[in-house]
Steps between C-alpha positions, in 0.01 A plus 500: 500500500685830448849403610740586218721197564206258496341597170627282223428766237741737680760236548482439124580865440805456720618211280470724196674785677796278574506395135473864382792611724710206381443602136541875540779509756676162483774609741248618767290320758143579602437557871146498642489678834164578657128537439313822464128437540421318174843539351864397550812714501775362278844619389821381339750375751729791587418669172254794466247520217400810305135584425568418136635155593192429716282582204698266282460217755127574514463476120712185484300330774164587345622368164600177678149464642318570173726258311371211717861424580618154599487402874539140612485375855793270553489367856514580876846508644649628820192696590474665154272467200726470200380651165640505146432852375598506138816295570583678822457294817341708777452408860193626689383443856138548398330337197410673171283424195649338193291725269568873469135553413431451872710793621334795676513854359806689614710801435858597592530821703845660520611531858871574501736319516253234389129464418175373634308222326151639571200267463252773578373557850125448514482731803631791293199475271473544127812612321651682796877469455728347758671761720846364574542444878804717574510432873453124456772493232739696714444258797575202282810668363617575853463134592685398186789730581517356852510145367788606266688637803489169682564293179163322504289494188308173468338239728804275431725760671292477821505120481879515466527703825293236681684202348832659607378523862469878485127511572540713818696764309231511236225545754703773679549691170131486415387606847755778512356645179153504648626665818690762310217579265257535795741724682547724199122541462466578870775766470316651207181521704697666784630764267142590406349460845395866538255455209410132534215381714411166349693202367308283247613144419331294227571194298337191359422174684799331670731786418632517854356849552395419859848393611653787304268743689627358828859535390465851370316593828799378693738706287278806547519455876882487471471833331281643781176492308237287674258317268130485579332208319153513352353189340254535213331181612345706779277669241329201333130556450258243642504173307144564378620825335806354337505528119506181298700405192378372166452155647289619786773454760600761763767725356704585811781644279272772371553849644121514529533222765632769728313786667679757286337817640578404858855387419580818305354720774706324772820501293468880445442553869798283595727690265376823653592370847142449613387195706264246342321185609601225261229240437546128566385241247398149616610260217311211660159672491580720204384814679641811663499481876417778748854496628738772372869578555622851569782614266698820458816591306733729689759748370792246516282224353402387152183319398572164327238344275568164336269312263413438135318830478762712664612667174146560377471890514139467607585391851674837577201706393609857443831475681789651316731232359802662661382379839537138390796277417401202290680167477415216263623153611509189286702190434641630178758228457813564292650160441444308181523129448693591190512815284179416314300336784405721787351401835153661493441722802138373530632144537721615787212660677268202439758266656543734797126515556457127462775422747368752755135381462596134525728550798320749722140545381390139448410594142557211255706587187200427284305769685780745450497422128125532490533858627798603294315616188278731711804626693677582173195674354484717809869590465448623149204710611626630832880482515693497175338804350628718790854359523658776292363763743729373777795714619715185526476131409637227724589166343419243769645203309793313660785350305445168670133498558397247235766269638361545849137465392568181294475237782195666658334560168559143374340366818196714443474414131527127588155523669337583162371164358532395139122535439501860625408777252824660608733211421644694200582793728661253745721363225584848369609635836688182587688529170593857578628408846713225354741762369587612860729315742329484842641702786475444879233751618624484859774744395251768385507801743186536709432857379522395135206579279513132394411405857147641441444198277723220636427577865708604799474878442562728800204705373255206506531299824362154453 
């Protein structure tokens, strides 16, 4: 279990961090904003920190840990775990340990105007330092500025819109942002069209990248640039040749599950304007069929490739990077429950996936949860490590989406019995959903990215 928000040792560090900020800067408030692989970005609310101040917080927090400082669990209340941390009552959405000896190793990395609490990414290996994610940070900061512009900061602000009967306005604002952002990206691509030959769209599971690709393709056509789609699924190797993971199960998320030489060769030819015969993969038999599909990319067209491997430089072979425009899509969130309790982006995507699986794919929530650890491992290996190579990031989160997902997600979670090994996850997700007032999903536009998960999308006729 690698999720930062689920590990009690990391939640315990958060309690100590709140205590340290209270002691060092009694007039300030800590704000936790977003996760960065195995770490979390934090800052003082509307107050920048210097590198020296970050170092002081780091020392104070480590002293708090080594002193076996007092933590006492008080009670559950209103969806929170309440702790007494040296006389300071702290509310946390996720549980922590009562013993600082149980915390995980950490370090604070300056990342102006705040810092990253880094727990050490096992995928970096050894003592390789964290490289601050500049593009990811800028994308979150852009979302934060937009939220400031519309006077929304916390989940309670969204709930207030709904309770005041202004739900339609909220939906319109959120959807308008997506449309504007997509249009701006399409305009940027148009400005570079003389050099660009391929658009690459990647993102983790349930990020909405497929719907986004449809929407950006529409905007490109408005700009007179016709998209030509190429699915990486066409290049799966035969099931018998598929690599397996450490548990002996087929690893379909591995790049080696694709016929990389053939794929690279055909992508190069398509970019050069040559015709190719794209293979067809039969998912029922797990084999490539004899049927192929002719494909060619003309002068007024652009090749569009969407998938988890789309940003992996290996799929382009020796093609110059200037020929490609790379987009990373993910539900990055932006709203917090309160300043110190964020809504984890992986929880948003898990709920999206669960609702979609339960509604359209006849996949029980327990099965979705069984697969989630493997999905997350594949994301670390194949997606996250390439996200900073994107030309632009698109935050696919919607202001109101947790409110819209709540009724559907609660119905799915209700099918998980009390004796299930996933009952704790059921309770955790149900508790998170309880912070959001439900919204009528019939008002969600049919081209919304959210429709990919709740149904009724114009891109996925049912």
